C-alpha positions as CSV (number, residue, x, y, z in Angstrom):
1,X,0.0,0.0,0.0
2,X,1.3,3.5,-0.9
3,X,0.2,6.9,0.5
4,X,-0.3,10.4,-0.8
5,X,-0.4,12.3,2.5
6,X,-3.3,10.8,4.5
7,X,-4.7,9.1,1.4
8,X,-4.0,5.4,1.2
9,X,-3.5,4.1,-2.4
10,X,-4.3,0.5,-3.3
11,X,-3.6,-0.8,-6.8
12,X,-4.3,-4.5,-6.8
13,X,-4.5,-5.0,-10.6
14,X,-7.5,-7.0,-11.9
15,X,-10.1,-7.9,-9.3
16,X,-13.5,-9.6,-9.8
17,X,-16.3,-7.1,-9.3
18,X,-18.0,-9.0,-6.4
19,X,-14.7,-9.2,-4.5
20,X,-14.0,-5.5,-5.1
21,X,-17.5,-4.6,-3.9
22,X,-17.1,-6.5,-0.7
23,X,-13.6,-5.0,-0.3
24,X,-15.2,-1.5,-0.6
25,X,-17.7,-2.3,2.1
26,X,-15.0,-3.4,4.6
27,X,-12.9,-0.3,3.8
28,X,-15.9,2.0,4.1
29,X,-16.6,0.5,7.6
30,X,-13.0,1.2,8.5
31,X,-13.2,4.8,7.3
32,X,-16.4,5.4,9.2
33,X,-14.5,4.1,12.3
34,X,-11.8,6.7,11.8
35,X,-9.3,5.1,9.4
36,X,-7.6,7.2,6.7
37,X,-9.4,7.6,3.3
38,X,-8.6,5.1,0.5
39,X,-8.3,5.3,-3.3
40,X,-8.8,1.9,-4.9
41,X,-7.5,1.9,-8.5
42,X,-8.1,-1.4,-10.4
43,X,-9.5,-3.2,-13.4
44,X,-12.4,-5.7,-13.6
45,X,-13.0,-8.7,-15.7
46,X,-16.0,-8.0,-18.0
47,X,-19.2,-7.2,-16.1
48,X,-22.3,-5.1,-16.6
49,X,-23.6,-3.2,-13.5
50,X,-26.9,-1.5,-13.0
51,X,-27.5,1.2,-10.4
52,X,-30.3,1.3,-7.9
53,X,-32.8,3.0,-10.3
54,X,-31.5,1.6,-13.6
55,X,-33.9,0.8,-16.3
56,X,-33.5,-2.9,-17.3
57,X,-34.4,-2.1,-20.9
58,X,-31.0,-0.3,-21.2
59,X,-29.3,-3.7,-20.9
60,X,-29.7,-4.8,-24.6
61,X,-27.7,-7.9,-25.0
62,X,-25.5,-9.0,-22.1
63,X,-24.7,-12.4,-23.7
64,X,-22.4,-14.3,-21.5
65,X,-21.1,-11.3,-19.5
66,X,-22.2,-11.3,-15.9
67,X,-24.8,-8.7,-14.7
68,X,-24.9,-7.2,-11.2
69,X,-27.5,-4.8,-9.8
70,X,-25.7,-2.8,-7.2
71,X,-26.2,0.0,-4.7
72,X,-24.7,3.0,-6.6
73,X,-26.5,5.7,-8.4
74,X,-26.7,5.9,-12.2
75,X,-28.0,3.5,-14.8
76,X,-26.2,0.7,-16.7
77,X,-22.5,0.5,-17.5
78,X,-19.8,-2.0,-18.4
79,X,-16.5,-2.6,-16.7
80,X,-13.8,-4.7,-18.2
81,X,-10.2,-4.9,-19.4
82,X,-8.7,-1.6,-20.5
83,X,-10.8,0.5,-18.2
84,X,-9.4,2.2,-15.1
85,X,-11.8,2.0,-12.2
86,X,-11.4,4.4,-9.3
87,X,-13.2,3.8,-6.0
88,X,-12.6,6.6,-3.5
89,X,-13.6,5.7,-0.1
90,X,-13.6,8.8,2.0
91,X,-15.6,10.9,4.5
92,X,-17.4,13.7,2.8
93,X,-17.4,15.7,6.1
94,X,-13.6,15.5,6.4
95,X,-13.2,16.6,2.8
96,X,-15.9,19.3,3.4
97,X,-17.8,18.1,0.3
98,X,-21.4,17.4,-0.5
99,X,-22.5,14.7,-2.9
100,X,-22.5,17.0,-5.9
101,X,-19.1,18.4,-4.9
102,X,-17.7,14.8,-4.7
103,X,-18.9,14.1,-8.2
104,X,-17.5,17.3,-9.5
105,X,-14.2,16.6,-7.9
106,X,-14.1,13.2,-9.7
107,X,-15.0,14.9,-13.0
108,X,-12.2,17.5,-12.5
109,X,-9.7,14.7,-11.9
110,X,-10.7,12.9,-15.1
111,X,-10.7,16.1,-17.2
112,X,-7.2,16.7,-15.9
113,X,-6.0,13.2,-16.8
114,X,-7.4,13.6,-20.3
115,X,-5.6,16.9,-20.7
116,X,-2.3,15.2,-19.7
117,X,-2.7,13.0,-22.8
118,X,-3.6,15.9,-25.0
119,X,-7.3,15.1,-25.0
120,X,-10.0,17.8,-24.6
121,X,-12.8,16.6,-22.3
122,X,-15.5,18.1,-20.1
123,X,-18.6,17.3,-18.1
124,X,-21.9,17.7,-19.9
125,X,-24.7,19.9,-18.5
126,X,-27.5,17.8,-17.1
127,X,-25.4,14.6,-17.1
128,X,-22.9,12.9,-14.8
129,X,-19.5,11.9,-16.3
130,X,-17.0,13.2,-18.7
131,X,-17.2,13.5,-22.5
132,X,-15.2,14.5,-25.5
133,X,-16.6,15.7,-28.8
134,X,-16.7,12.0,-29.9
135,X,-18.4,10.4,-27.0
136,X,-18.4,9.5,-23.3
137,X,-14.9,9.0,-21.9
138,X,-15.8,8.2,-18.3
139,X,-18.8,7.1,-16.2
140,X,-19.5,8.1,-12.6
141,X,-21.8,6.4,-10.1
142,X,-21.5,6.6,-6.3
143,X,-23.0,5.6,-3.1
144,X,-22.8,7.5,0.2
145,X,-23.6,5.7,3.5
146,X,-22.9,7.1,6.9
147,X,-21.2,10.0,5.2
148,X,-18.6,7.8,3.5
149,X,-18.4,7.3,-0.3
150,X,-18.2,4.0,-2.3
151,X,-18.1,3.2,-6.0
152,X,-16.8,6.0,-8.2
153,X,-15.5,6.5,-11.7
154,X,-14.7,4.3,-14.7
155,X,-12.3,5.8,-17.2
156,X,-12.1,4.2,-20.6
157,X,-8.3,3.9,-21.2
158,X,-8.2,1.4,-24.1
159,X,-11.1,-1.1,-23.8
160,X,-13.0,-2.9,-26.5
161,X,-15.5,-0.2,-27.2
162,X,-17.7,-2.5,-29.2
163,X,-18.9,-4.0,-25.9
164,X,-20.8,-0.8,-25.2
165,X,-23.1,-1.6,-28.1
166,X,-24.7,-4.2,-25.8
167,X,-26.1,-1.5,-23.6
168,X,-27.5,2.0,-23.7
169,X,-24.5,3.5,-21.7
170,X,-25.8,5.3,-18.6
171,X,-29.3,5.1,-20.1
172,X,-28.5,7.1,-23.3
173,X,-29.9,5.3,-26.4
174,X,-27.2,5.0,-29.1
175,X,-24.8,6.9,-26.8
176,X,-21.3,7.1,-28.3
177,X,-18.4,6.0,-26.1
178,X,-14.7,6.7,-26.6
179,X,-11.4,6.1,-24.9
180,X,-8.2,7.9,-24.0
181,X,-6.3,5.8,-26.6
182,X,-8.8,6.5,-29.4
183,X,-8.8,10.2,-28.6
184,X,-5.0,10.5,-28.2
185,X,-4.4,8.4,-31.3
186,X,-1.8,6.2,-29.6
187,X,-1.4,3.4,-27.2
188,X,-2.2,4.2,-23.6
189,X,-1.9,1.6,-20.8
190,X,-3.7,1.4,-17.5
191,X,-0.4,2.1,-15.8
192,X,0.0,5.3,-17.9
193,X,-3.5,6.4,-16.9
194,X,-3.1,5.5,-13.2
195,X,0.2,7.4,-13.0
196,X,-1.6,10.6,-14.0
197,X,-4.9,9.9,-12.2
198,X,-3.3,9.7,-8.7
199,X,-1.9,13.3,-8.7
200,X,-5.0,14.7,-10.5
201,X,-7.2,13.0,-7.9
202,X,-5.1,14.2,-5.0
203,X,-5.2,17.8,-6.4
204,X,-8.9,17.7,-7.0
205,X,-9.7,16.3,-3.6
206,X,-7.1,18.6,-1.9
207,X,-4.8,15.8,-0.7
208,X,-1.9,17.5,-2.6
C-alpha cells in the first residue's frame, strides 16, 4: 500500500467485481470508524452493472457477460479490461464536500487526466460523467452511506469499445463511447493512466 499524504493508495490489478464490492464495504466501515481515506485503483473482468434505479431495458444484449444490480446511483455501465476503475472511499465531512461536490471533484480529476494525454474533455450539462466531442470518456456512479463514499468512476483507457453496443450506456440510447487511446491516437496503458490519475485526484480532492 502506498500513500499520498493521508490518502491510502491501493492498486491490486485485476479484481473480480464481487470481490471489489465486498472490499469496498470493509474499507468503508474502517473509514467510518476513523481510518484514513482510501483510493482503490483497479481493473475488472467483464461485467455489466446497473445502479439502484437503472432501467433494465437499457441492458440490450448481455450475452455471457455477468450482470450485477448494485447500490450505486446511475444506470447501466460496463466494466472490463482496458478500463481504469477508481473507487474513492472517504468521508465527505472530512473533505468538506457534499455529494455533488464529490462528483464534480471526480469529474475534474478525469478532465485533468485527459488533458495530460492531449485530450480535450469536459462534463456535460445535465449529465454525470466526462465527454469528448466524440463520446463519453468516463462514467461516474457513487453511493454514500454514513457520510462515506463508495463506488466512483470508470475511465475508458483502451477497452474494447464494441462491448458498449450491448447497452444504452448510462441510459443514453445510441450513446457514443470513446477512450483515451482513441482520442489520443496512440497506445495508452492502464499504468500510464493511473500514473496521471493519482496526482490529479489528489489535487482535485485537496490531498496534494
